[in-house]
N, C-alpha and C positions, 0 to 999 in steps of 0.2 A: 687334522692336527695329530701330531705324533704323541703317543701315550707311552708311559713308562711303568714298568713293574718294579715293586719293591723286591730287591734281591736278598736272599739269605746269605749269611757269611760265606758259605762254601762256594757261592757263585761269584764272590769277589776275588777268588784266587787268580793268579796270573797264568795258571795252566788251563788250557782249553781241553775239555774232555770230549772225545768222539766215541760214540758207540757204533761198532761195525756189525752189520747183520748180513750173513750169507743166506741166500734162499735155498741152498743145497745142503742136504744132510750127509753127503758123501764125505768120508774122512779126508780124502785128498782132492776135493773138488777144486778146480782152478778158480772158481768164484771165491772160495775160502782162502786159497793161497794168495790171490791178488790183494785181499784185505790184510793178510799177514804181511805181505810185502809193504803195504802202506804203513803198517805199524813200524817196520824197520826204517822206512824212509822219512817218517814224520819228523818235523822240526822239534827242537827241545821243548818248545812251549806247548806241544800237543801230546796228550796221552790217549792212546787208542786201545779200547777194550773190545774184544770180539765176543759177542753174545753167543753162548753155547747152549741155551735152553730152548731152542726153537722146537725140537722134537718132544719136549716135555709139556708144552702148553696144551691144555685140554681143548676139545672142539668148542668153538665159540657158541655160547648160549645166551641169548638176549635176556632171559629171565635172571641171569646172574650178573647182569650189567645195568641194573636200574637202581635208583636211589632207595636206600634202605636195605640193600642186599650186600653180602660180603662175597667178593670175587675169590676164586681159588688162590691159595697162597703164592703159587708160582706166577700167576698173572699179576698179582700185586707187586711181586719182586721185579718182574719185567717192567711194569710201569714205573717203578722207582728208579730203575736204570735209565729209562727214557727221560725221567724228570732230571736226573743228575747229569745227563749229557748236554753239551752245548751244541752238538751237531750230530748227524747220523751219516754213516757211510753204508750203502747197500749195494751188494753185488748178487745177482740172481740169475739162474738159468731160465730158459723159456720152455714150458710144457704145452704142447698143442696150441701154440700161439697165445699162451696166457701165462699168468703168474703161478708158480707152484702153490699147491694147496696149503702147505705148511706155512709159507710166508704170508699168504693172504689171510689165513686163520690168525696169525700173530697181529696183523694190521687190524683185523676186525676187533680184536680186544683193545685196540688203541683209539678207535674212532671217537669214543667219549672221553679219552684221557686228555686233560688240559695241558699236559706236558708236551703234546704234539703241536700245539698252536704256535705258528710261525717258526717252528724248528727248522734250521737249515739242513738240507739233505743233498748229498752227492751220490749219483748213481754210476756204478761202474759196470759196463757191459762187456763181458769177455768173449762174446761171439758177435761179430759185426752183422751177421745175418739175422740175429734174434731181435728184430725190431718190434714185433707185435707184443711180446711179453713186456718189453721195456716201455712201450707206449701205454700199455694197460697199467703197469705199475706207476708210471708218472701221473696218469689220470687219477688213480686212487690217492696218491700222496697229495696232489693239489686239492682234491675234494676234502681231504682231512685237514686242510689249512696249514700244511707244511710249506716250506719254501725251497723247491729244487734250485740248486745253484747252477747258473749257466756256464757251460764249457763248450768251446768249439769242438766239433767231432774230431777225434784223433784215433787213428788206427795203429795198434801196436801188434808186433809179430813175435810170437814165441817159437822157438825151434821145436819144442815138444809140448804135447798136451799135459804131460805129467810134470812140468816144470814146478819146482818148489818155490816157496816164498823167497828164499835166499837167492835162487837163480834169477827170479823175476827182478828182485831189487838190484842185482848185480849188473843187469843189462842197462847200459847208459841211456839208450834211447827210451826204453820203457820207463826207467826211473825218472827221467826228465818229465815225461808226460804225467806220471802219477804225482810228482811234486807240484806240477801246475794245478792239478785238481785239489790237492791238499792245501795249497796256498790260498786258492779261491775259497775253499770251505773254511779255512781259518779266519779269513777276513769276515765272512758272514757270521762265524761263531763269536768273534769278538764283538760284533754289532749286537748279536743276540744277548751276549753276556752283559753288555752295557745297560740292558734293560729297555732298549728301544723296541717298540712293536712294529717299527717300519723297516724290518729286515728285508721285506720284499722290494724295497727301493733298489736293492742290488741287482734285481732282475731287469734287464734292459727292455725297453719298449719294443714291441713288434712293429714292423714296417706298416705304417698306415693305420695303426690301431693303438688303443690305450694299453698300458702295461698290464700284462696278465698276472693278477695277484689272487691268491686263494681267498675264499670267503668261508667263514665258519658255517658248517651245515650240521643238521641232525643226522642220525643214522639212516633215516629214510630220505634225506635231503638231496641225494645225488640225482639231479635231473639231466645230467649230461649223458649223451649217447656216445658210442664209440666213434662216430663220424666227427665229433668235436675235439677229439684228442689231439689233433694237430694244431689247434689254435693256441697261440702263445707258447708253442712247444719249446722246451728247454732241452737241448741235446745233451746226452750223457757222454762220459768218456767211453770210447769204444776200444776194446782190445781184441784184435783178431788173433785167434790161437791156432796156428798151423792150418792144416786142411780140415774143413768143417764137415762133420757128419751130423745131419739133423736129428739122428736117433741117439746120438751121444749126449749125455748130460754132463755139463761142465761144472 
């Protein structure tokens, strides 16, 4: 049975708020630039804010994340931004076949945050060969009971690694593919904002199996191993950026 949440007045706005998170701390990372390009290309009904506090979050400490304790102020501010967002956009590099520590640390602070429950998420992958980190991030997000939004794998080509957000947004082919991702995320965000807990209905059924939907778990509740990460896989938008060097962080 579909359940509904009581929405505060600010959730009844006609504007959908997306919070964009880059897993890179580099000033001109292509992960960050593609998120900035999304902000340029977003429809009038979407407001995208890029979170800039990743480097300031303290190392996750479970002792500061239990009932009766007060989390650090910047953690509480981060959670408030998550609560206010109708959907998340995440673009992250891959380090040693995994998620960068700064991004994983931020997600650890959100595991117990109710604002993540059924939150629609779109993943943008700017290096087509970076499949391990993307799969790891997807597994973490599903375990946290978010809803990754399905997109057919699309490969985009930039002429230079250092392309700016304006240059990315000005490329018609790239812009079209980013708009497809934004439109799909907007559809899910509108469902989320309506108060329906069944946003996961937007995720198609896998062939021969039931629909892969997230289940709320505790911090120690992740019983899935890496071999299961392909089940119910929701492919992310892929952006191939010129010639790829595995030692370069995007």
